[in-house]
C-alpha positions as CSV (number, residue, x, y, z in Angstrom):
1,X,85.5,140.5,40.8
2,X,82.6,137.6,39.9
3,X,80.5,138.1,42.7
4,X,80.1,142.1,42.3
5,X,79.5,141.4,38.5
6,X,76.8,138.8,39.3
7,X,75.4,141.4,41.6
8,X,75.3,143.8,39.1
9,X,73.6,141.6,36.6
10,X,70.3,140.7,39.3
11,X,70.6,144.2,40.6
12,X,70.1,145.2,36.8
13,X,67.8,142.7,36.5
14,X,65.6,143.4,39.6
15,X,65.5,147.1,38.4
16,X,63.9,145.6,35.0
17,X,60.9,144.6,36.8
18,X,57.2,145.7,36.6
19,X,56.4,147.8,39.3
20,X,54.1,145.3,40.2
21,X,56.7,142.1,40.8
22,X,58.9,144.3,42.1
23,X,56.6,145.7,45.7
24,X,53.5,143.2,45.8
25,X,52.4,144.8,48.8
26,X,48.6,146.5,49.2
27,X,47.6,149.9,50.8
28,X,46.9,150.3,54.5
29,X,44.3,152.3,55.7
30,X,45.0,153.4,58.9
31,X,43.6,156.1,61.5
32,X,45.6,159.6,61.4
33,X,45.6,161.1,65.0
34,X,43.0,164.0,63.3
35,X,40.7,161.4,63.2
36,X,40.1,159.6,66.1
37,X,40.5,163.6,67.8
38,X,37.5,164.3,65.5
39,X,35.7,160.8,67.0
40,X,36.7,161.7,70.7
41,X,35.8,165.0,70.2
42,X,31.9,164.4,68.5
43,X,31.5,161.6,71.1
44,X,32.1,163.8,74.0
45,X,29.9,165.8,72.4
46,X,27.3,163.0,72.4
47,X,28.2,162.9,76.0
48,X,28.3,166.2,77.1
49,X,24.2,166.3,75.4
50,X,23.0,163.7,78.5
51,X,25.3,165.2,80.8
52,X,26.9,162.4,81.3
53,X,31.0,161.6,81.7
54,X,33.2,159.3,80.9
55,X,36.2,157.6,79.1
56,X,36.6,157.4,75.0
57,X,39.3,155.5,73.7
58,X,40.3,155.0,69.8
59,X,42.8,152.2,69.3
60,X,44.5,151.1,66.3
61,X,43.9,147.5,64.0
62,X,46.5,146.2,66.7
63,X,44.5,147.4,69.8
64,X,46.9,149.8,70.3
65,X,46.2,153.0,72.1
66,X,45.7,156.3,70.1
67,X,43.6,158.9,72.0
68,X,42.4,157.8,75.2
69,X,40.0,160.8,76.9
70,X,39.1,160.8,80.7
71,X,36.2,163.6,80.8
72,X,36.1,165.7,84.1
73,X,33.9,164.0,87.1
74,X,34.0,160.3,84.7
75,X,31.6,158.4,86.0
76,X,34.0,155.0,87.1
77,X,37.7,155.5,87.8
78,X,37.7,151.3,86.3
79,X,36.5,153.5,82.9
80,X,40.4,154.2,82.4
81,X,41.1,150.5,81.6
82,X,37.6,149.2,80.4
83,X,37.0,152.3,77.6
84,X,40.9,151.3,76.1
85,X,39.7,147.5,76.9
86,X,36.5,147.8,74.6
87,X,38.6,148.9,71.8
88,X,40.9,146.5,72.1
89,X,38.5,143.7,71.9
90,X,36.4,145.4,69.1
91,X,39.3,145.9,66.9
92,X,41.6,142.4,67.5
93,X,37.4,139.7,67.5
94,X,36.7,142.8,64.2
95,X,33.2,143.1,65.8
96,X,31.5,145.3,68.5
97,X,32.8,144.0,72.1
98,X,29.1,142.7,72.7
99,X,29.7,139.8,70.6
100,X,31.8,138.7,73.5
101,X,28.9,139.6,76.4
102,X,26.5,138.2,74.5
103,X,28.8,134.9,73.9
104,X,29.3,134.3,77.3
105,X,25.6,135.4,78.3
106,X,23.9,132.4,76.0
107,X,26.3,129.6,77.4
108,X,29.3,129.9,75.7
109,X,31.4,130.1,79.2
110,X,34.8,129.3,77.9
111,X,34.6,133.1,76.0
112,X,35.5,134.2,79.2
113,X,38.8,132.2,79.3
114,X,39.7,135.5,76.8
115,X,42.3,137.0,78.3
116,X,43.6,140.5,78.4
117,X,40.0,141.5,76.5
118,X,37.4,143.3,77.8
119,X,33.9,140.9,77.2
120,X,31.5,144.8,77.6
121,X,29.3,146.8,75.5
122,X,30.5,149.5,74.1
123,X,33.8,148.6,71.8
124,X,32.6,149.1,68.2
125,X,35.2,148.2,65.7
126,X,36.0,151.2,62.9
127,X,35.8,150.0,59.1
128,X,36.4,151.8,56.3
129,X,36.2,149.8,52.7
130,X,34.9,146.9,54.6
131,X,38.4,147.1,56.4
132,X,38.8,147.2,60.2
133,X,41.3,149.8,60.7
134,X,40.7,150.8,64.3
135,X,37.5,150.9,67.4
136,X,36.7,152.8,69.9
137,X,35.3,152.2,73.2
138,X,33.1,153.6,75.6
139,X,32.7,153.4,79.3
140,X,30.4,155.9,81.2
141,X,27.2,154.5,83.2
142,X,25.4,151.8,81.1
143,X,26.4,149.5,78.7
144,X,23.2,151.3,76.7
145,X,24.6,154.8,77.4
146,X,28.7,153.5,76.5
147,X,27.3,152.2,72.8
148,X,25.4,155.3,72.5
149,X,28.5,157.8,72.8
150,X,30.5,155.1,70.8
151,X,27.7,154.8,67.8
152,X,28.1,158.7,68.3
153,X,32.0,159.4,67.9
154,X,31.6,156.2,64.7
155,X,29.4,159.0,63.1
156,X,33.1,161.5,62.7
157,X,34.9,159.1,60.7
158,X,35.1,160.3,57.3
159,X,34.4,157.9,54.3
160,X,36.3,157.3,51.6
161,X,34.8,159.0,48.1
162,X,33.4,156.4,45.8
């Protein structure tokens, strides 16, 4: 009986707390499926404009795939692993995947030991209000095209209204 009364008192006290004290959780922006669909469609249009075929991937902020598209006649079969890998790398490092490639090329050889990451150009973080909410990865025929197509896809990310 005492436990039941104590529980009621504690629960009643919690109910009286102001909302901020009861739920100190921040709101987190996330990618809904609609956004990656727009990103991939825009990136694909950019690739088609230059008669390129490859793979485009969009991941969430944890690097988990949301959408992967392999275009018909993709330049390399390896692109099916490279595009999601580039996106995952950009999401988890919160910077373009090129940063790891540059670090290695400028003498930070230890960066090659970062297992499970793709140290190649073509992965870009998706940043909204200063927060990385995911990333896009593109794997086509050259590093320059990979970045160009990934940047085109980023242009489809809706920006919050001020």
